[in-house]
C-alpha positions, 0 to 999 in steps of 0.5 A, a space after each residue: 560565916 561567909 557560906 552561910 552569908 551567901 546562902 542568904 542565912 544571915 542569923 546563922 552567919 553572925 552566929 558563926 562569925 560572932 564565934 570566930 570573934 570571940 575566939 579572937 579576942 581571948 587569944 588576943 590574935 589581931 589577925 582572927 580579929 580583923 577577919 571576924 569582925 570583916 566577916 561580921 560586916 559583910 552578913 549584916 550588909 548583905 542583910 541590910 543592917 547598915 549601921 552595924 555594918 559600918 560599924 564591924 567594917 570600922 573594926 575590921 580595920 583596926 587590927 592589923 591582918 597578916 594578909 592586910 589585903 584580905 581585910 582592908 578591901 572587904 572592909 572599904 567595899 562593906 563602907 562602900 556599899 552601906 554609902 551607896 544604899 543611903 544614897 551618899 554616891 561621892 562617899 561611896 567612890 572614895 570608899 570602892 577607891 580604897 578598896 579597890 587600891 588595897 583588894 587581892 587580884 581575885 577580889 579586884 573585879 568585884 570592887 571594879 564592878 562595884 565602883 562602876 555601878 556607884 560611877 552611873 548613879 554620881 553621874 561619872 559616865 566616862 570612869 565608869 565606860 573605862 572600869 566596864 572596859 578593863 573588865 572583859 568579858 568574865 568566864 562565870 556566867 552569872 558575873 558576865 550578865 551582871 556585867 551587861 546589866 551595868 553596861 546597860 544601865 551605863 548606855 541609858 545613863 548616856 542617853 543611848 536608849 536604843 543601844 541599851 534597849 538592845 543590850 537587855 533584849 539580848 539578856 531576855 534570851 539568855 539562859 542561867 538555869 533556876 535563876 534563868 527567870 529572875 535574870 530575864 525579869 531584870 532584863 525586861 524591866 531594863 528594855 521597859 526604862 530603854 522604851 520609856 527613854 525613847 518615848 515609846 511608853 506603849 511598848 514600855 508599858 508591854 515590856 514592863 508586863 513582861 518583867 512582871 510576868 517573872 516576877 510571881 515565878 521569882 522566888 524572894 531569896 537572897 541572891 549575893 553576886 549582886 550585892 558583891 557587885 554592888 547592884 542593889 537590886 529591889 523587886 518593887 521598883 519593878 511595880 512602881 515602874 510599871 504603876 507610872 507606865 500604865 498611869 502615863 498611858 491612861 490605863 487605871 485598871 491595869 495600873 491598880 492592879 499592879 499596885 495590888 500585886 505589889 502588895 501581895 508581893 511585899 507581904 511575901 517578902 516580909 515574911 519569907 522564913 517565918 513560916 507559911 503563908 496561905 494562899 488566900 492571904 497573898 492573893 489579889 482580886 480583880 477589879 470586878 470581884 472588888 467592885 461587886 463587893 463595893 456599896 452605891 455609897 462605898 469608895 476605895 481611895 488607893 494610893 501608891 507612893 512612887 519616886 516622882 508623884 503619888 498615884 491615888 485611885 478612886 474606886 466605886 461599885 461602877 468605875 475606877 478614876 485615878 489622879 497623879 498628885 505631884 508629891 516626890 516619896 521624899 517630900 510626901 515622908 517629911 510631910 508625914 512626919 512634920 504632921 505626926 509631930 505636930 500632933 503627937 507633941 500638941 503644936 498649934 500648927 497641926 490643924 494647919 497641917 491637917 488642912 495642908 495635908 488634907 488639901 494635897 491628898 483628898 481634896 483633889 479626888 472629888 469625893 463627895 460628903 457621906 461616902 463611906 471610904 476605905 483608905 489604903 495607903 502606901 510607904 509613909 501614908 501608913 503612919 498618917 491618921 487620915 481621919 484628922 486630915 481637914 477639907 474645907 475646914 473640917 476634919 475628914 472624920 466629920 464628914 465621911 466614916 473612914 476606914 483604913 486596909 493594907 490592900 483592896 484585895 484584904 478589904 474585899 476577902 474580909 467583906 466576903 466573909 460577912 463577919 457581924 459585928 454588934 453596934 454597940 462594940 468598943 474594941 481597942 487591939 495592941 498589935 506586937 509589931 516585930 
């Protein structure tokens, strides 16, 4: 089960651990029950199914294993991993401490690494520094590189961006065989963060471009060593930071292009292991090509939800404008949910909410009545019925023909097909969303 999980074969890992658990239950062997539940917790944690990971970790702790350290330590570490990914850093510290107190000498360094990472997130940099100093330099090259990445994160948290930048730059030059591009990508992302902290925005944007250069060549595959160390890396954060940096240095076309690339990458990551996807289906269209497909009265309105703001681009056949709307990602998620609930439940405040969201998301964009809008949502905005938003007392659908596309590139590819549809067609779809 664990070997399969380390290879990213989660379904087969669950199957193997489930067989072990069945045998443990049939034979009433508490040692096997403890180990099987532990393995299920680890596999589900690796695959991102946090509720099940937590459930099986708690179940593992119910059974007396012959060597408790082989179960109690890993089960509590899974609990810490789940809490970290949910943003409960205080709870994660408690769980990792329990894991560390009940781990074998071989397993303890992984727990220490996870604990150091969450301590940085929790703001306890002094203890994180102490833990990292105790770990020293491991013989395993990948483990050593991940620890150096954590040390660079610590330097950033300690307001030492120049030292962090130097360490990240060292990591960009190391070789890790087939995984070199992956580690280099994250190192350049760290350089970008460090340069931004130093106030060098253009240098930060340049470093972000270096990170993006490796993104396309890096396969969307699982790397268990990161999960073992509590480094829950999301490639989409690299795109988010690059979009913010390009926007800050007034390069809207570059920021828009990165947003398009992020959507293609998200599609590739979503369908990995589900069969082949053609290059056309994930290819991004450059801005000049996109603009050539737009009629004079058409506007692409593309959104990208960043942690601290909502970035919007309005693209016409001749120019591109960008706008930053001061709505944090979590706040935007809440606003969309409140609006949807008010509509679904027929609440009177649905119109008030439509006015509020319309004024926030559409009002600042300077759109002219009658312009045909191709809306490209992002994040929670995929669940928002844009036609129902209100601006200046009128629903958007009353002043604009509105269509929605998952990306500007896909909209362009569809437009280039020149598909003719009868103007009397009324069509409905019932998508099966797995």
